[in-house]
Phi, psi and omega in degrees: 000134187279150181284144170242149173269153184259122180286131185257348174274089194271356178299323177293323182294314177300324180296317179301312176304315183292327176285354179080013181288316188262358190235018187290137179277129175282173178293139181273144171284156187285171179116183183240154176234131179247120179248108171276146183206143177228173172195155177046051178296321175059038174084002186280090184286327177197159172298151183293333183094001185296326191219134183299347186265005170304148180232161173098194179101153177296314184304316176283337178294315185298313180296319176297318180298319176293322181293322190262351180299138175282160176301152182077173189266072185230027192245145172234145176227129182215162177231135189266021167123162185060050174279327173287155173168172172204102184301331191265120180278081190289353170286347178271357180234041166085011188254103179296316184233102175283004185292312180309318176287320181296322179298310181295317181302308187292324181291326175295317180304309184297321174299324177295316175300316176305309187290336180285344177087048176295129178280328178202142169234120180286144184268109188265172184301316177274010168287342187271009179305326186256004174101163182294321176298326175294318184291327171301325188280319177298319185288328193273302190284318183261352182062033174282131188283087183272140176225153173191121176273350179237004173276108185235169173282137185294324185263099181292132175297154184285131185285158171292158173308133181077357182263158181269141179309134188232137178241127189289140178280140185285323174239170174295144180300318196205167164235151175240132179237140170255123179233167176070029176284149167259179177210152183229117185051039188078358180265134178280143169218167176057208180115163178245128178262124190249127169248133183237123177230161189239153178215153166238154184275153188299338181276350181298139188242118172316145176221108182260136180232052185225147166301158187301326189293343180258011184255035183280045184286127182312317182216125179294160183256169178210177175253129167275158179298130182299326177291324175293320174299320176294320178293326178287319180299316178297319176306308178303316184290324178296321185296323174288000167089030173286131175283329184232124188246123182237137177242128177256104189226147179280061184235162175270159189303315172306323185285319177299313173303321185282324168305316177290329174300309187278340177237089179285170177111347179270133189267329180209135166249131171253104188278119193255030182244342184295154177264330179228115186292134172290149188281350180231140183300153178257133176237142173230097182065238178267003187263118179270144183233134172222164180227147186260149173274147182286169170064012179062029175284338179233168171240104174294148176211132174226134180241116179270128177262125182257134177225145190295319192269352179217185175289163179297140177243138185285117175271332183206143180214125171192166174236112180292108182293121184277067186256189186297343178293341166265106182297152178291129178292134188292325179301311180289332166302319178302310182297320178294319182292334177290313171311305190297323177296319181284337176291315184293320181299318186279345181048056185285135186205158178308146182250352181210165187259127176270124189288141173219171183277086178109175180242143181288137184250345184091153187290334181294326178293319177293338184296334189295333181249335186243058185300323184292317180295317178306314178296327172306306187285322197301151177287136181295141180305321183251021183282137182289159177290124187282151171280326182217159169300330176314320190292354195231153176300144195305311188295344190257359189283327183296323180303329187249029194294313182289339181286340177287330173280338172293311181311330194251003181076021189246030187283347182244020190261098178295351176276352183256318195298329178302326189270354189236009178219177183259121168060055175313108175072006176265168174299130183080000190259187185290145173229307181209161184304328188273321185276324181234057182307320189283005179246004184277078190186162158262100196254194181307307186293342175294333177260316189268353183084163173303135187244022184290333166299316170304309181298323183288323183290318181294326173298319179291328171297322179275353181065037176289152197299323182265026188281154178287138183292328174269142177296125182285166173299146182285133184276152175306155170301157178292149181294130170285158179284107181246165184306317182313319181293340188256319193292341180298328183254313180272064173271182186308312198278323180273333187221065189306330187259022191281120169240117191308302184301322177293318182294312189297325180291331180282338176255002187293132180301145184297321181294322177295325178287327173296324172292317175301320183282327177298317191290317177291320174305316182291319181284332190265000000 
């Protein structure tokens, strides 16, 4: 599909739209069109597997697509933007340059989207986190159909005398798909031509998450006004004979409603900025507006009933929760396994140590004086490697934290390791499964902080042979277990059922419980 330039002298375009020139709606063919949609996947390629209640991921999405697809070739699959992402701040975990891991991670995600057969992926503002060149590589090498009607190069060429300034689109404005075709004697006939274009709002901010050395983009990008871009995209798609025009936009539902009011001619807008999608479609004139939910937790579906004499009617709308009822699709599992194998082969690990107040000494050191607490926590000697934390007795799960990653092939995934190891990339803490196997746990110091100063002080008091000769500073008391120590890892995505007071009671040390019981007895 040839590239078109985008006119920024938009007043005439809006005037044409108001006159009904560029956006007149043709008579619709009869039939149904099923549109599946996602948005704000944000790099969530698959649940980490820590808990059974987790949702989302490419393997389940592919399975849901197979299960929910209507018979016949009448389905469209699109994303409304921000598929790229990395929710984990690796700079805070010893990575001077997080780009190699993020590149591998998002390439695997994009490969999965392509294999699922996405018809169009709108380019959102956060998709530029790894740079424009990364997106061009995804488009060129993986064939992922990226679209945007209003992402343009910021540096417009000098216009000829008498011409309006024009900026070149960075990506194709739209794609056209023909679905629902029949055949006679092997020859296709009929069908519904569907055009899909993408938009980002004017207030969106580009966000790079790469060191400066990787931001060598040849030409910075900018946003053209979305209304003007929508008018031109609708006109182009109608001229190409599209029966149905769909806009995938990084907008809230009220913004999409206003866009539909100003730019007639769109049949469906998928609003990709909502946190929770409304259960009912919103109508603006003849335009249907639906919303996608973030992080790939659900798969949105709308079935449009097409009638020649009226606008499309919504026959069904829903967001399918991608939980364990959808098994992992084998092809997507293979893509995920390939990514994990690449991580293991490249041995991506922190290249620097993050300073902390103290050094981690390991849970075995704590056991010398805190035997009862260590016994409550420790991993049984003959316990099998768990697939998930859910497979273990509650109070033993922290001690087996890394084993669950090993069982899933994630032992080299730096997005997982900070929550499954002791002191990741901190002094005395975990670095790799090969170099620091004795820190492969969520141990005492994960909750109570590094205790090197405490150990040195106790050695001095006891007169141990290896005690410091001069009295060390008295260490601060051990941290009490507070919710702040837990929610960094027990967040909504990785631990959806987390309730601090419930969890705390189940891992509470016996000595702490005895003190609490004694206090209750004394006060009662």
